[in-house]
N, C-alpha and C positions, 0 to 999 in steps of 0.2 A: 431443365433445372435439375439440380442434384438434391436427393433426399438428405436431410441433416444426418450426420454421422454415418454416411454410407457412400459407396461409389455408384449406387444405382441411380437412374435418371427417370424423369417423367416429363411429359409435354405440358406446359403451362400456358395460360393466356392472361391477358390484362384487359380490363374494360375501362374505357376512357369516355367520359361525358364531354361532348363538344370538342372533339380532338382537334379541329381546325382553329377554333377561336380561343377557347379557354384551356383545354387539355387537362381537366380534372380527372385524376385516377380514382375510379369508384372501387374497383377490385383489382388486386395486384397478385400475381403468382398463384392463380387458381388452377389447381391440377385437374386436367380433363382427360389425359391418357396416362395411366400409370405404367411403371416398369418398362420403360423404353430400352430396347437392346441396340436397335439400329434405326436411323432416320436418314433417308437419302432423297435428294431431288436431282433428277437428271433432265436437263433442258435439251429440246430437239427443234430443228428447223422444220420447214414445211415438207421437206423430203425425207424426214426421219433421221437426219444425221445429227449426232451429238454436237452440242455447242459448248465450248469451254475456252477460256473462262467466260462467265456471264456475271456482269456486275454494273452497277451505276456508279458507286463510289468504291473503287477497287482497292483492296488491301494487299497485304503480304502474300497470301495464298494465291489470289488471282495474278498478282505480278509474277509469282514463280511459275505460273502457267502460261505466261507470255502476254499478260494484259498490257504491258508497256508498249508493245508494238502498235504503231499507229495505223489506222484504217480510215483514210480520208482525214476528217477533223476529229475523229473519235478514237480512243484507244481500243484495242481489240475487244476487251470485256464490254465496253459500252456499245460497240458496233454489233456484237453478238447478242446483246440484250434486245436490240430492235428486231432481230431475226427469230426470236423465240416463237414457236408455234404451239408446242405442247410441253408440258412438264410432267414427267413420270415421277410419282411419289411412292416410296417404299417405306413402310413403317413396320418394324418387327418389335413385338412385345413379348414378354415372358410372364408366366404365372407369378402371382405374389408369393406363393408358398411352393414348396416342393410337391410334385405330383406323383412321380414315379418312385417305386420302392428301392430301386437300385440306380446307379448312374447309367445314363444312356449317351452314347456318342452320337452327336447331332451335327450335321453340316448344313449351314444355310447360305445360299448364294442369292444375292439380290442384284438385279440388273446384270445378267450374265453377258459377258463380252464387253466390248467398248472400253472406254477409258475409266469409267466409274464403277466397274464391277466390283462387288464386295463379297467375299467369302468369309464366313466366321465358323469356327469349330467350337463346339461345347461338349463337355463330358460331365454332366451333372444330372440332377433329378427334376429340373424345371422343364415345363412345357413351353414352347415358343411357336409363334405364328406370325407370318408376314402378310400384311395387307398392302394391296397395290391399287393405285388409281392413276389414270392418265387424264390430265386437265388441259382443256383447250384454252389458250390464254387470250383469246380475242377481246374479252371484256376486262382483262387486267392490264391492258396496255396503257402507256402514258398517253395523255390527251393528244399530243402531236407525235405522230409516227411518220416516218419517211418511207415512201414506197421504194423498193429495191430497184425496180425497172426504170422509174422516171426521175427519182430523186426529189419528187415533190411531196408536200404534205398530204396525208390522206385525210379527207374531211370526215366528219362524224357520220355522215350518211353512206360513205363508201365502205366496201367490205375490207376486212383487215386480215392479211396473211392467209388467204384461202389456199 
């Protein structure tokens, strides 16, 4: 979300009571990470290769990355979604106020190499830091996943994407 009257961003969340049945919003637009400079999610398969595009309902960005190409009965973005093994998440935040007494030239590179590498250059008095986490997605899969080798559904007791 954007702060009012500013180009600065923050990470927000929404709390919903009974999201499946009623969907009553209790809290909306609650700030929990201020002063976001960069937010990236890079999806990888079980061999560590980047997957792109990755989407369930693919939009213009994913279509420009080749999502319209069919892979079996799925478009490429949907087929890649079923192969996601890990998600690398990069979150860069900056201080709310200026910290340094004079401008400092700072270069931040998140996810070096690959297709989603992102380098940003700053020359100001703010301090910035990047946080990184790698998330294994085995518990985030849709209830029905298709095994790559057999094409059969993986049961709940079976392992997923080892």
